[in-house]
All heavy atoms as an XYZ file, in Angstrom:
502
protein
N      19.776     39.597     89.651
C      19.719     39.355     88.228
C      18.375     39.852     87.697
O      17.331     39.574     88.271
C      19.877     37.862     87.947
C      19.692     37.514     86.503
S      20.007     35.778     86.096
C      18.753     34.938     86.995
N      18.405     40.595     86.587
C      17.181     41.079     85.952
C      16.704     40.061     84.925
O      17.493     39.332     84.346
C      17.438     42.415     85.262
C      17.811     43.506     86.235
C      18.090     44.792     85.534
N      19.301     44.617     84.707
C      19.805     45.546     83.934
N      19.230     46.709     83.837
N      20.891     45.321     83.230
N      15.388     40.044     84.705
C      14.797     39.123     83.731
C      14.276     39.912     82.530
O      13.573     40.900     82.700
C      13.629     38.364     84.368
C      13.926     37.562     85.619
C      12.631     37.004     86.199
C      14.899     36.436     85.315
N      14.631     39.470     81.326
C      14.077     40.037     80.106
C      12.925     39.130     79.693
O      13.140     37.974     79.322
C      15.135     40.118     79.004
C      14.664     40.656     77.657
C      14.081     42.065     77.785
C      15.815     40.644     76.665
N      11.706     39.641     79.779
C      10.528     38.804     79.569
C      10.134     38.697     78.111
O      10.123     39.682     77.375
C       9.337     39.362     80.354
C       9.499     39.498     81.857
C       8.211     40.011     82.472
C       9.926     38.197     82.484
N       9.774     37.504     77.716
C       9.138     37.242     76.442
C       7.747     37.891     76.491
O       7.160     38.034     77.558
C       9.030     35.714     76.286
C       8.212     35.317     75.093
O       8.742     35.313     73.984
O       7.019     35.017     75.306
N       7.212     38.284     75.339
C       5.911     38.946     75.303
C       4.829     38.099     75.956
O       4.023     38.598     76.749
C       5.510     39.264     73.845
O       6.545     40.044     73.250
C       4.205     40.030     73.786
N       4.804     36.817     75.660
C       3.756     35.950     76.203
C       3.863     35.830     77.721
O       2.870     35.883     78.433
C       3.804     34.564     75.555
C       2.557     33.756     75.773
C       1.338     34.392     75.115
O       1.386     34.832     73.985
N       0.239     34.452     75.828
N       5.071     35.698     78.224
C       5.270     35.611     79.675
C       4.833     36.917     80.337
O       4.181     36.917     81.379
C       6.742     35.278     80.018
C       7.003     35.387     81.508
C       7.102     33.899     79.507
N       5.180     38.040     79.715
C       4.782     39.336     80.252
C       3.257     39.435     80.328
O       2.691     39.828     81.351
C       5.325     40.472     79.396
C       4.922     41.835     79.906
S       4.772     43.170     78.699
C       3.987     42.491     77.292
N       2.565     39.049     79.251
C       1.104     39.115     79.229
C       0.491     38.151     80.238
O      -0.421     38.520     80.980
C       0.572     38.811     77.824
C       0.807     39.892     76.780
C       0.411     39.384     75.398
C       0.061     41.156     77.127
N       0.980     36.931     80.274
C       0.438     35.953     81.219
C       0.651     36.396     82.656
O      -0.227     36.242     83.494
C       1.069     34.587     80.994
C       0.532     33.841     79.822
C      -0.410     34.265     78.916
C       0.898     32.526     79.411
N      -0.639     33.303     77.974
C       0.160     32.211     78.259
C       1.792     31.602     79.901
C       0.277     30.999     77.604
C       1.914     30.391     79.233
C       1.163     30.095     78.110
N       1.810     36.952     82.947
C       2.065     37.440     84.294
C       1.155     38.598     84.654
O       0.599     38.664     85.750
N       0.982     39.521     83.709
C       0.130     40.689     83.934
C      -1.335     40.291     84.102
O      -2.045     40.861     84.924
C       0.290     41.664     82.775
C      -0.533     42.896     82.914
N      -0.283     43.843     83.888
C      -1.603     43.324     82.231
C      -1.177     44.809     83.780
N      -1.980     44.512     82.782
N      -1.773     39.311     83.335
C      -3.172     38.882     83.380
C      -3.409     37.750     84.379
O      -4.515     37.236     84.483
C      -3.620     38.431     81.982
C      -3.554     39.514     80.904
C      -3.831     38.920     79.535
C      -4.525     40.632     81.218
N      -2.361     37.343     85.101
C      -2.438     36.261     86.090
C      -2.977     34.973     85.467
O      -3.837     34.302     86.024
C      -3.277     36.694     87.290
C      -3.019     35.839     88.512
O      -1.898     35.309     88.632
O      -3.941     35.668     89.332
N      -2.465     34.643     84.288
C      -2.890     33.451     83.568
C      -2.444     32.193     84.306
O      -1.271     32.066     84.673
C      -2.297     33.461     82.153
C      -2.884     32.401     81.266
O      -2.876     31.228     81.595
N      -3.384     32.818     80.125
N      -3.350     31.238     84.544
C      -2.991     30.026     85.284
C      -1.978     29.133     84.562
O      -1.382     28.254     85.180
C      -4.324     29.304     85.465
C      -5.238     29.869     84.449
C      -4.760     31.266     84.170
N      -1.755     29.360     83.257
C      -0.769     28.556     82.530
C       0.669     28.925     82.885
O       1.596     28.202     82.533
C      -0.990     28.696     81.024
C      -2.291     28.030     80.580
C      -2.477     28.126     79.099
N      -2.949     29.464     78.786
C      -3.314     29.881     77.591
N      -3.236     29.061     76.564
N      -3.749     31.100     77.400
N       0.852     30.036     83.576
C       2.188     30.442     84.003
C       2.577     29.620     85.226
O       1.872     29.607     86.225
C       2.168     31.934     84.341
C       3.494     32.654     84.415
C       4.229     32.567     83.084
C       3.267     34.100     84.787
N       3.668     28.908     85.129
C       4.087     28.000     86.197
C       4.453     28.695     87.504
O       4.765     29.892     87.530
N       4.425     27.938     88.589
C       4.713     28.485     89.915
C       6.148     29.005     90.028
O       6.396     30.037     90.651
C       4.447     27.432     90.989
C       2.985     27.000     91.148
C       2.877     25.894     92.183
C       2.120     28.185     91.534
N       7.095     28.298     89.423
C       8.487     28.739     89.470
C       8.653     30.073     88.751
O       9.320     30.981     89.248
C       9.415     27.678     88.821
O       9.221     26.436     89.495
C      10.863     28.100     88.895
N       8.012     30.194     87.591
C       8.086     31.441     86.835
C       7.427     32.572     87.612
O       7.962     33.684     87.677
C       7.407     31.274     85.458
O       8.026     30.182     84.783
C       7.545     32.536     84.626
N       6.280     32.319     88.216
C       5.602     33.340     89.028
C       6.507     33.824     90.162
O       6.598     35.020     90.433
C       4.314     32.796     89.620
C       3.213     32.619     88.634
C       1.991     31.967     89.320
N       1.035     31.561     88.340
C       0.160     32.385     87.770
N       0.120     33.642     88.122
N      -0.677     31.939     86.868
N       7.181     32.878     90.812
C       8.079     33.240     91.915
C       9.215     34.130     91.420
O       9.588     35.100     92.082
C       8.621     31.986     92.576
N       9.766     33.809     90.251
C      10.832     34.640     89.687
C      10.335     36.034     89.339
O      11.029     37.025     89.562
C      11.414     33.974     88.438
C      12.364     32.819     88.666
C      12.678     32.119     87.344
C      13.638     33.299     89.333
N       9.121     36.133     88.784
C       8.581     37.432     88.378
C       8.404     38.383     89.552
O       8.578     39.588     89.405
C       7.246     37.258     87.650
C       7.304     36.591     86.283
C       5.909     36.430     85.702
C       8.187     37.369     85.324
N       8.056     37.858     90.703
C       7.846     38.732     91.863
C       9.126     38.978     92.654
O       9.191     39.911     93.442
C       6.737     38.203     92.804
C       5.414     38.138     92.089
C       7.098     36.863     93.399
N      10.166     38.172     92.418
C      11.383     38.308     93.218
C      12.523     39.020     92.494
O      13.538     39.313     93.114
C      11.865     36.933     93.670
O      12.298     36.168     92.565
N      12.369     39.291     91.227
C      13.450     39.898     90.447
C      12.928     41.082     89.631
O      11.770     41.104     89.232
C      14.029     38.883     89.470
C      14.430     37.581     90.110
C      15.810     37.215     89.703
N      16.134     35.859     90.122
C      16.886     35.599     91.173
N      17.360     36.558     91.894
N      17.158     34.357     91.508
N      13.809     42.041     89.330
C      13.406     43.129     88.422
C      13.170     42.549     87.026
O      13.957     41.745     86.545
C      14.607     44.069     88.414
C      15.488     43.643     89.529
C      15.152     42.221     89.850
N      12.065     42.938     86.414
C      11.703     42.428     85.087
C      11.773     43.538     84.053
O      11.344     44.661     84.294
C      10.293     41.848     85.109
S      10.127     40.429     86.188
N      12.311     43.199     82.904
C      12.397     44.115     81.768
C      11.605     43.526     80.616
O      11.405     42.321     80.538
C      13.853     44.292     81.328
C      14.839     44.777     82.383
C      16.256     44.676     81.840
C      14.522     46.187     82.782
N      11.181     44.400     79.711
C      10.567     43.926     78.479
C      11.162     44.705     77.326
O      11.570     45.847     77.480
C       9.049     44.069     78.508
C       8.542     45.470     78.650
S       6.772     45.488     78.828
C       6.316     46.371     77.374
N      11.235     44.079     76.195
C      11.789     44.696     75.005
C      10.763     45.627     74.368
O       9.560     45.416     74.500
C      12.172     43.595     74.004
O      12.486     44.150     72.758
N      11.242     46.644     73.665
C      10.320     47.505     72.926
C       9.588     46.695     71.862
O       8.486     47.049     71.461
C      11.031     48.717     72.295
C      11.563     49.642     73.362
C      12.138     48.286     71.358
N      10.178     45.589     71.435
C       9.525     44.712     70.462
C       8.236     44.130     71.053
O       7.249     43.936     70.345
C      10.486     43.598     69.990
C       9.785     42.598     69.104
C      11.681     44.203     69.284
N       8.221     43.887     72.361
C       7.010     43.372     73.014
C       5.867     44.386     72.927
O       4.718     44.018     72.714
C       7.294     43.034     74.474
O       8.162     41.937     74.563
N       6.194     45.656     73.100
C       5.170     46.704     72.983
C       4.593     46.697     71.574
O       3.384     46.757     71.371
C       5.765     48.078     73.334
C       6.247     48.069     74.779
C       4.750     49.190     73.095
C       7.115     49.249     75.153
N       5.458     46.588     70.576
C       5.047     46.543     69.173
C       4.186     45.302     68.917
O       3.151     45.371     68.256
C       6.312     46.547     68.316
C       6.109     46.379     66.852
C       5.504     47.243     65.995
C       6.531     45.264     66.070
N       5.541     46.724     64.719
C       6.162     45.513     64.744
C       7.195     44.081     66.376
C       6.432     44.634     63.715
C       7.463     43.209     65.342
C       7.084     43.488     64.041
N       4.602     44.158     69.476
C       3.859     42.910     69.280
C       2.453     42.998     69.884
O       1.475     42.567     69.272
C       4.625     41.746     69.891
C       4.024     40.404     69.573
C       4.848     39.240     70.112
O       5.970     39.440     70.604
O       4.338     38.113     70.029
N       2.337     43.574     71.076
C       1.023     43.738     71.711
C       0.146     44.679     70.875
O      -1.050     44.427     70.689
C       1.171     44.257     73.161
C      -0.166     44.690     73.731
C       1.794     43.180     74.035
N       0.731     45.739     70.332
C      -0.024     46.667     69.494
C      -0.559     45.964     68.242
O      -1.711     46.178     67.843
C       0.853     47.856     69.103
N       0.254     45.112     67.626
C      -0.184     44.357     66.448
C      -1.320     43.408     66.812
O      -2.337     43.334     66.114
C       0.990     43.583     65.813
C       1.964     44.556     65.159
C       0.488     42.550     64.809
C       3.245     43.912     64.674
N      -1.183     42.680     67.930
C      -2.238     41.760     68.364
C      -3.544     42.521     68.603
O      -4.618     42.063     68.216
C      -1.821     41.020     69.639
C      -0.746     39.982     69.436
C      -0.335     39.375     70.772
C       0.818     38.430     70.630
N       0.443     37.080     70.305
N      -3.436     43.674     69.237
C      -4.625     44.488     69.515
C      -5.280     44.946     68.205
O      -6.496     44.874     68.047
C      -4.249     45.690     70.374
C      -5.382     46.575     70.703
N      -6.403     46.196     71.556
C      -5.685     47.815     70.288
C      -7.273     47.168     71.644
N      -6.857     48.171     70.882
N      -4.456     45.405     67.261
C      -4.966     45.876     65.972
C      -5.650     44.755     65.190
O      -6.605     44.984     64.453
C      -3.816     46.456     65.155
C      -4.271     47.401     64.082
C      -3.140     48.138     63.378
N      -2.000     48.414     64.230
C      -0.736     48.143     63.907
N      -0.442     47.590     62.764
N       0.248     48.424     64.728
N      -5.180     43.515     65.353
C      -5.780     42.370     64.666
C      -7.035     41.853     65.370
O      -7.648     40.889     64.930
C      -4.761     41.235     64.546
C      -3.574     41.511     63.627
C      -2.548     40.387     63.716
C      -4.041     41.697     62.194
N      -7.381     42.485     66.500
C      -8.595     42.099     67.210
C      -8.409     40.962     68.197
O      -9.384     40.399     68.684
N      -7.172     40.612     68.464
C      -6.935     39.553     69.457
C      -7.235     40.099     70.848
O      -7.096     41.282     71.105
C      -5.506     39.053     69.363
C      -5.208     38.482     67.984
C      -4.165     37.449     68.045
C      -4.007     36.889     66.632
N      -3.168     35.766     66.596
N      -7.627     39.224     71.731
C      -8.024     39.622     73.071
C      -6.794     39.922     73.934
O      -6.303     39.074     74.651
C      -8.873     38.518     73.715
C      -9.472     38.957     75.018
O      -9.502     40.143     75.329
N      -9.953     38.003     75.787
N      -6.309     41.150     73.834
C      -5.155     41.582     74.619
C      -5.607     42.762     75.471
O      -6.044     43.774     74.956
C      -3.986     42.023     73.706
C      -2.814     42.509     74.530
C      -3.564     40.899     72.796
N      -5.533     42.598     76.781
C      -5.904     43.675     77.684
C      -4.753     44.663     77.766
O      -3.642     44.298     78.148
C      -6.213     43.129     79.085
O      -7.224     42.141     78.959
C      -6.669     44.217     80.011
N      -5.023     45.887     77.379
C      -3.991     46.918     77.423
C      -4.196     47.769     78.667
O      -5.017     48.663     78.696
C      -4.045     47.789     76.166
C      -3.812     47.053     74.853
C      -4.014     47.990     73.682
C      -2.412     46.482     74.814
N      -3.449     47.432     79.703
C      -3.526     48.160     80.961
C      -2.123     48.643     81.283
O      -1.146     48.062     80.825
C      -4.038     47.241     82.077
C      -5.435     46.725     81.834
S      -5.902     45.481     83.050
C      -5.953     46.455     84.527
N      -2.010     49.711     82.078
C      -0.669     50.165     82.452
C       0.102     49.052     83.165
O      -0.439     48.341     83.996
C      -0.941     51.316     83.410
C      -2.327     51.749     83.142
C      -3.056     50.517     82.661
N       1.352     48.906     82.802
C       2.209     47.892     83.398
C       3.406     48.612     83.995
O       4.024     49.435     83.334
C       2.682     46.868     82.340
C       3.623     45.856     82.956
C       1.505     46.200     81.689
N       3.727     48.323     85.233
C       4.872     48.926     85.891
C       6.109     48.118     85.531
O       6.370     47.066     86.100
C       4.658     48.935     87.402
C       5.804     49.619     88.126
O       6.537     50.402     87.490
O       5.959     49.352     89.326
N       6.850     48.578     84.526
C       8.033     47.849     84.097
C       9.013     48.804     83.452
O       8.696     49.945     83.174
C       7.653     46.731     83.124
S       6.961     47.351     81.597
N      10.182     48.303     83.185
C      11.205     49.062     82.475
C      11.360     48.458     81.089
O      11.129     47.282     80.889
C      12.540     48.960     83.210
O      12.415     49.476     84.500
N      11.773     49.279     80.142
C      11.999     48.808     78.791
C      13.493     48.581     78.605
O      14.302     49.468     78.871
C      11.478     49.832     77.752
C      11.780     49.380     76.347
C       9.980     50.049     77.940
N      13.878     47.381     78.181
C      15.285     47.039     77.967
C      15.816     47.771     76.746
O      15.115     47.941     75.758
C      15.434     45.530     77.775
N      17.045     48.213     76.838
C      17.675     48.918     75.692
C      18.814     48.118     75.149
O      19.486     47.426     75.785
C      18.185     50.272     76.141
C      17.075     51.152     76.577
C      17.613     52.448     77.031
N      16.532     53.108     77.756
C      16.571     54.322     78.146
N      17.614     55.053     77.915
N      15.585     54.864     78.788
C-alpha cells in the first residue's frame, strides 16, 4: 500500500522532527510514499513568506 503524505508529515519526516510518532516513522520507511503537487506549492509559499522550511532534494514520487 502506498501512502499519500500530508505536507506537514512529509516535512517532519524529511527533517527527522521528533514530533513525528514512532508508528508513523515505521510506516514511512516501510511503504512507498507519495506527495501531492499541492505540497510542493505549499512549501514554496511557506518559503516565500520566510518560514523556516529547509528545501533539500527529496526522493519521492508526485501523486497524480
